[in-house]
C-alpha positions as a printed NumPy array, in Angstrom:
array([[  3.999,   5.948,  16.645],
       [  1.965,   3.209,  15.107],
       [  3.748,   3.041,  11.752],
       [  6.736,   4.378,   9.863],
       [  6.509,   8.024,   8.88 ],
       [  5.768,   8.28 ,   5.168],
       [  7.178,  11.336,   3.43 ],
       [  9.239,  10.543,   0.327],
       [  9.717,   6.947,  -0.809],
       [ 12.278,   6.115,  -3.491],
       [ 12.313,   2.452,  -4.396],
       [ 12.362,  -0.139,  -7.109],
       [  8.958,  -1.697,  -7.689],
       [  7.302,  -5.071,  -8.148],
       [  5.03 ,  -5.129, -11.23 ],
       [  1.8  ,  -7.119, -11.081],
       [ -0.328,  -6.037, -14.073],
       [ -3.331,  -8.155, -13.114],
       [ -6.736,  -6.476, -13.05 ],
       [ -9.553,  -7.062, -10.534],
       [ -7.364,  -8.494,  -7.766],
       [ -9.693,  -9.131,  -4.835],
       [ -8.938,  -9.432,  -1.14 ],
       [ -9.321, -13.228,  -1.161],
       [ -6.495, -13.427,  -3.668],
       [ -4.412, -11.006,  -1.604],
       [ -4.886, -13.103,   1.562],
       [ -7.045, -16.256,   1.337],
       [ -9.767, -16.626,   3.97 ],
       [ -8.147, -19.662,   5.605],
       [ -5.353, -17.429,   6.923],
       [ -7.568, -14.948,   8.756],
       [ -7.519, -16.644,  12.162],
       [ -4.825, -14.478,  13.78 ],
       [ -5.789, -11.177,  15.375],
       [ -2.308,  -9.633,  15.509],
       [ -1.072,  -7.86 ,  12.418],
       [  2.112,  -9.917,  12.156],
       [  2.888, -12.927,   9.996],
       [  0.362, -12.228,   7.257],
       [  3.076, -11.335,   4.755],
       [  4.078, -15.007,   4.585],
       [  0.734, -15.744,   2.973],
       [  0.4  , -12.693,   0.751],
       [ -0.969, -13.942,  -2.604],
       [ -0.547, -17.444,  -1.144],
       [ -2.387, -19.384,  -3.842],
       [ -0.588, -17.492,  -6.593],
       [  2.838, -17.799,  -4.938],
       [  2.83 , -21.468,  -3.974],
       [  1.831, -24.852,  -5.351],
       [ -0.268, -27.242,  -3.257],
       [  2.955, -28.85 ,  -1.978],
       [  4.178, -25.42 ,  -0.774],
       [  6.858, -25.1  ,  -3.425],
       [  7.112, -21.609,  -4.952],
       [  5.537, -21.042,  -8.354],
       [  8.451, -19.806, -10.437],
       [  6.254, -17.8  , -12.811],
       [  4.749, -15.567, -10.089],
       [  6.331, -12.138,  -9.761],
       [  6.989, -12.288,  -5.995],
       [  9.112, -15.38 ,  -6.617],
       [ 11.156, -13.656,  -9.318],
       [ 14.41 , -12.364,  -7.777],
       [ 14.879,  -9.653, -10.404],
       [ 11.975,  -7.696,  -8.889],
       [ 12.076,  -6.148,  -5.431],
       [ 11.218,  -2.978,  -3.57 ],
       [  8.694,  -1.325,  -1.3  ],
       [  6.269,  -0.382,  -4.089],
       [  3.72 ,  -2.776,  -5.602],
       [  2.481,  -1.661,  -9.014],
       [ -0.872,  -3.328,  -9.643],
       [ -3.496,  -3.483, -12.364],
       [ -6.849,  -1.7  , -12.342],
       [ -9.377,  -2.363,  -9.559],
       [ -7.031,  -3.574,  -6.848],
       [ -8.47 ,  -4.714,  -3.499],
       [-12.058,  -5.451,  -4.529],
       [-14.205,  -8.028,  -2.774],
       [-14.627,  -8.419,   0.975],
       [-13.719,  -5.708,   3.447],
       [-11.116,  -7.759,   5.351],
       [ -8.403,  -5.587,   6.903],
       [ -6.044,  -8.554,   6.699],
       [ -5.418,  -7.817,   3.007],
       [ -3.77 ,  -4.515,   3.901],
       [ -2.009,  -6.141,   6.866],
       [ -0.493,  -8.782,   4.566],
       [  0.794,  -6.173,   2.115],
       [  2.347,  -4.118,   4.935],
       [  3.81 ,  -7.167,   6.669],
       [  5.417,  -8.344,   3.421],
       [  7.267,  -5.026,   3.215],
       [  5.315,  -2.917,   0.747],
       [  4.697,   0.687,   1.805],
       [  2.94 ,   1.865,  -1.345],
       [  0.554,   0.315,  -3.867],
       [  0.094,   2.013,  -7.237],
       [ -2.956,   1.369,  -9.416],
       [ -5.359,   3.159, -11.724],
       [ -8.272,   2.251,  -9.42 ],
       [ -8.719,   0.942,  -5.866],
       [-11.724,  -0.465,  -4.074],
       [-12.71 ,   2.155,  -1.478],
       [-12.653,  -0.129,   1.563],
       [ -9.227,  -1.529,   0.688],
       [ -7.952,   2.001,   0.11 ],
       [ -9.125,   3.15 ,   3.543],
       [ -7.824,   0.024,   5.269],
       [ -4.419,   0.672,   3.708],
       [ -4.319,   4.317,   4.744],
       [ -5.239,   3.308,   8.305],
       [ -2.154,   1.128,   8.709],
       [  0.569,   3.069,   6.947],
       [  0.297,   1.972,   3.31 ],
       [ -0.096,   4.711,   0.719],
       [ -2.44 ,   3.75 ,  -2.149],
       [ -1.504,   5.952,  -5.106],
       [ -4.227,   6.165,  -7.743],
       [ -2.99 ,   7.384, -11.119],
       [ -4.229,   7.485, -14.69 ],
       [ -4.251,   4.306, -16.761],
       [ -1.807,   5.994, -19.144],
       [  0.761,   6.753, -16.448],
       [  0.34 ,   3.286, -14.945],
       [  1.184,   1.821, -18.355],
       [  4.317,   3.992, -18.502],
       [  5.439,   2.642, -15.139],
       [  4.886,  -0.967, -16.213],
       [  6.864,  -0.362, -19.403],
       [  9.701,   1.32 , -17.508],
       [ 10.002,  -1.621, -15.102],
       [  9.82 ,  -4.103, -17.969],
       [ 12.678,  -2.288, -19.706],
       [ 14.727,  -2.133, -16.484],
       [ 13.684,  -3.983, -13.312],
       [ 15.975,  -1.646, -11.329],
       [ 13.892,   1.375, -12.358],
       [ 13.255,   3.543,  -9.316],
       [  9.982,   5.258,  -8.563],
       [  9.701,   8.255,  -6.258],
       [  6.493,   8.742,  -4.322],
       [  6.436,  12.189,  -2.746],
       [  3.592,  12.434,  -0.258],
       [  4.087,  16.106,   0.75 ],
       [  3.885,  17.12 ,  -2.919],
       [  1.392,  14.336,  -3.788],
       [  3.406,  13.286,  -6.825],
       [  4.806,  10.082,  -8.299],
       [  7.83 ,  10.156, -10.608],
       [  9.663,   7.657, -12.808],
       [ 13.158,   8.798, -11.864],
       [ 14.879,   7.539, -15.035],
       [ 12.735,   9.723, -17.282],
       [ 11.461,  12.426, -14.929],
       [  7.875,  11.711, -15.976],
       [  5.555,  12.691, -13.15 ],
       [  1.899,  12.649, -12.195],
       [  0.038,  14.013,  -9.187],
       [ -2.374,  12.033,  -6.999],
       [ -5.127,  12.884,  -4.533],
       [ -5.302,  12.008,  -0.847],
       [ -7.555,  12.997,   2.04 ],
       [ -5.855,  15.708,   4.128],
       [ -6.427,  13.922,   7.441],
       [ -4.985,  10.649,   6.117],
       [ -2.024,  12.506,   4.615],
       [ -1.265,  14.115,   7.995],
       [ -1.441,  10.749,   9.746],
       [  0.796,   9.001,   7.223],
       [  3.429,  11.732,   7.395],
       [  3.476,  11.463,  11.184],
       [  3.176,   7.693,  11.456],
       [ -0.179,   8.007,  13.222],
       [ -3.189,   5.763,  13.3  ],
       [ -6.506,   7.234,  14.488],
       [ -5.654,   6.66 ,  18.176],
       [ -2.212,   8.248,  17.819],
       [ -3.855,  11.278,  16.205],
       [ -6.114,  11.738,  19.224],
       [ -3.219,  11.156,  21.635],
       [ -1.244,  13.894,  19.883],
       [ -4.159,  16.262,  20.553],
       [ -4.5  ,  15.252,  24.219],
       [ -3.621,  18.658,  25.659],
       [ -5.962,  20.504,  23.287],
       [ -8.759,  18.068,  24.165],
       [ -8.144,  18.631,  27.899],
       [ -8.163,  22.409,  27.436],
       [-11.366,  22.278,  25.431],
       [-13.037,  20.047,  28.036],
       [-11.947,  22.358,  30.864],
       [-13.475,  25.385,  29.12 ],
       [-16.655,  23.646,  28.   ],
       [-19.818,  24.829,  29.778],
       [-21.337,  21.338,  29.601]])
C-alpha cells in the first residue's frame, strides 16, 4: 500500500487561522529540488517557522509545544497558488494526515487526496467553533470519520458532515494511490482483456 489506511482519525489539532495560505508559503520554491517525497516536512512553512539564522520563531504555531496532533486546522482558502505537489508532500511528511478548512484550492485538494491526506472542507461557522474549542483547550480532540464523512469536536459532540469524491474515499480507506487501485483490479482487468473481442 502506498499510504496509511484512513478510516477514523481521533487527534488533537494544530490551529493556524491564517487565510489565503499559498503553496509557496507551505513549501518555499527553493526546497523543491528533491524528487523523493521524503524530507519535505523539515521545511514545511519554512519562512514562517524559522528566522534567517535558522532559529525557530517562537510565535509560530508549529514551534509552540502546547499544540500537536495529526490534524492541521487552517483558515479559508488553503493551498492556493502554484500547483506544486511538494506542498502536500511537506504536510504529509511533517505528520499531518488531515487538513481542515472552509475552502481549499482545487489542485492542492487533489494533490492531498492523491498522497493520503484528507482535506476536510467545512462551513466557516463550524471552522470557527473548532478554533474556539482549541483555543479554550489545546488538548481538544477532533474525530474525523471518513466512512461516515463527518467531523466531530469530541468535547462537545458538535458535528458536521463533509463531501468527498467516492473514488478518492475508496483509495484513502484502502491506502491506495492511483497505481495501487489499478493493481488491486489486476485480475478483473485480465479477465476483461481475455474476453474482449478487440
